[in-house]
Each structure stands twice: as C-alpha cells, then as structure tokens.
N, C-alpha and C positions, 0 to 999 in steps of 0.2 A: 544605565546601559541596558538596552533590550537584549534578552537572551533567546537564542534560536536553537532548535534541535533539528539537525539534518540527518535524514535517513538516505544514505547513498553508498552502494557497494563498490563503486569505482574509486579506489583509494586516491588516485592522482586528482581526479575531479573534486572529490570531497575536500582534499587539503587546499586546493586552489580556491574553492568557495569560502572555506573557513578563513583563510588569510585575507582574501579580498573583503569579506564582510567585516573582519576585525579591523581593517584599515579604514572602514567606514563607521567605526565606533559601535559595532554590533558584535556581541559575544556569540560564538557559534560552537556548539558541541556536535560531534559526529558519532553516529552508530551505523553499523554496516549490515544489519539484518533486522527484520521486523520484531523478532523476539527480544533482542537487546534494546530496542526502542522503548518498550514498555517497562523493562527493568530500569532503564534510565529515569523514566517518569516517577518511579518510586522514591528516588533520592533527590530529584531536581524539579524545579518549576520553570516553565518556559513561556515566552510571550507569543511565539509563532513556530509553526512546524513547516519544514520543507521535506517532502516525501518523494523519493524516486519510486516509480511504479514497479519496476522489475528488480526486486531484491530477494535474497534468500529467506527461507523459513516462513515469512509472512509478508506478502507483497504490499506495496503502498496503498492499493485500493482497500485491502482488508484492514490495514492499520488505520486508514482514514475513517472507515465505518465504525471501528471500535472506539476511536476517539469521540466520534459524534454521539455515541450512546451515553456518554457522561459529560461531554463538553460541547455545547452547541455553538459557542461563540469564538473560540480560539482560532485565529486565522491559519489556514492551511494552503500552502502552495505546492502543487504537484509538478514533478519533473518526469518527462517520458520521451521516448524516441518516436512514439506514435502521434502522427499529426491528423489522423482522420477524425471526422466528426463523431463517429460512434464511440471511440475511446474517450473523447472529450466529454461526451454526455455521461458516460459511465463514471468518470472522475467527478464531475459536478454532482451527479446523483448520489455519489458516496459521501458528499459533504465538503468537497474541495471548494475553496474560494477563488482560486486562480490556477492556471494551467500553462506551463512553459515547455515548449518542445525543444529537445536536443537536436543539434548543437545550438547553444545560445551564447550571447556575449554576457560576461559577468556584469557589465554596466546595466544591461536590461534586467538581469536577476535582481540586482540591488534596487533598481527603480521599482520593480514589482513588490519587493519586500517592504520598501518604505511606504508604498501606496497602501498595502494591507495594514501596516502598523498605524498609519494615519487614520484609516477607516475604523480601526478597532479601538484605538487609544487616544485619538485626537491629534492635534498638530504636533509634528516633530520639530524641535528646534534645530536650526541649521548649525549644529555644533561641530567644531573642528575635531577630527579624530586625534585625540591626545591620549597617550598611554602614560599612566602614572604607576610607578613601582617604588613604594616608600617615598624617598625624596628625589627620585630620578624621574624626570619628565621628558617624554619623547613626543615632539610635535610633528605629526606625519604630514601636515600641510606645509609648514615652513622648513621641514627637514632639519630641525634643530633639536639638540639634546642638552639638558642642563641637570645638574645635581646640586641640591641645597642652594639653589639660586645662582649657581655659577655655570655659565655656558661651557660646554665641552666640545671643542672642535674635533670633527671626525672626517675621515676620508669617505668618498662615496661608497666603497665596499664596506667599510666599518659601519656606516649608517644603515645600509641595506641589511646587514647582519643583525644589528641591534633591533631594528624595527621588526624583522622576522621573529626574533626571540620574544619581543614584547607582545606581538599579536597572539602568541600561543598561551598567554595568560598563566604562566608558571609551569606549563607542561614541557618536558624535555623535547628538544628538536634534534633529530639525528643528523649525523654528518652527511648522510645521503641527501636528506632534505635541504640542508644548508648548501651543499654543492650544487643541487639543481636550481634552487631559488636565488642564490646570491651570485654564483658563477656560471649558471646555465650549462653545467657539465655533469657527467656521471662521476660519482665519488670513486677515487682510486686510493687503495689502501697504502700505496707507496709514497704518498705525498703528505706533508705536514702543514699545508697551507692553511687549513681551517684552524688547527691548533695555534698557529702563529697569529692569526687574526683574533682569535679568542683572547690570547695574551695581550695583544694590542688594546682590545676593549677593556680588559681587566685593569690594565695600567691606567687607562683614562677615566673609567667610571668608578673604580673601587679604591685605587691607591690614594691614601690620604684621608679616607673616610673610615669611620668606626665599624660600619656594617657592610660586608660584601654582598652584592646583589647578583653577580654573575656566577653561576654554579655549574659544576659538572656532575652528571649522574653516570657513572661508569656503565658502559654497555647500552645506554639509552640516548645520551646526548647532552646538550647544554640548555640551561634555562635561566630566566630572570625571576627573582623572588626576594 
C-alpha cells in the first residue's frame, strides 16, 4: 500500500481526503502545519506528498522547496485556492509535479494521485480496496465483511461504521466524526446511538473469537486493531 503525507490545515477537508484515499487502498497521514510536516518525515517514509499552499508556520511552497533540496524525485501534488497562472508557475518552480485548485472533486484528486504514482513507480495494479485487520477482512467494493473465513452480515449503517474505522488504520475515531460520516449529523451528547451500534458490531465481529478487534479509547473514540 502506498503511503501519502497530506499537509492541510482544514481539518474537515483533510479528514475527507484521508478517508477517500483510504477507501482507494492508499494510506494517508495528516499534518496541519509545515513544521509538523518535517517532524513527521523523521519517523515515517512516504511515497507521495500532498501540500496545501496556505498553512501555518511554513507554507506549502516553502515545504516543497525544502523537500527538493534533498529529494528530487518524490512526487508532490500542490493544493491551493489560487487559479492564476503566476501562482501555478511559482508552485511548479518550487518543485511541484502537479497542481490542483480548490474546490475540487475527490475523484479528481484520486486520479491525479494515481497518475503521479504510476509516473514515479510504474503501473499500479487495479487492486480492490480491501482492509485487513488480523483475520477480519472488509471488502470495500463488494461491501462484505468476513472473519476467519466466515462472512458476517451487517446492516448498511453497521457496514459504513466498520469501513470508517478500518480506513483509519488503527487510529481512534471520535463520536463527532462517526456522527458526521455515518449519520450525516452533528454529534449530540444526549444520544447513545453510536454506543448501540458499536455494541452491535462487537457482537458480530468479536463475539466467539479469541481476540477482540474493536476497541474503545476513553476520551478519543473507537478503533480496529
């Protein structure tokens, strides 16, 4: 699985990009300012960078220039609200390989990412986005879930919830994010709907198996691992 580092200070947009790329079998980590970007590079290696131009501390253009001082080949896609030719030239002169103007469709972003990956690393197999957590398999194309070879029937909401958790690659997902992504509503503290559905999932994917995969991290949310 290719790994992408996204520099984007719009939390909502960054999370949408991460989830969308995750469903395309692309791992995406997020940083929200330029300084954190380089701290992340000290502990992780990535195959492609997506850089928003207007971010705190160190903007995307400066980040791109610094990358190119030591890495001339890693593909870089710039995101910006500026569509004029002058800003595009600045981005390309700083070392960007492609340039996408906001607002954009996530499908176009994905297509540009895949084009850059093909250009840099060769042909990308048309693999189905499949999430594997231990012996739990989530097929995002067929919308099917199985564990230890046994198919697990889920309701549409249960499936949407488990796919959201799987796309986060072991990181906790908050109730606020779940409410927005699964139910398209703002989270209300007076309701226990999310806890109810988490229990539904636990009963279906963990009950009868030796190792639980659906976990709660108090104060942070739920995760699969």
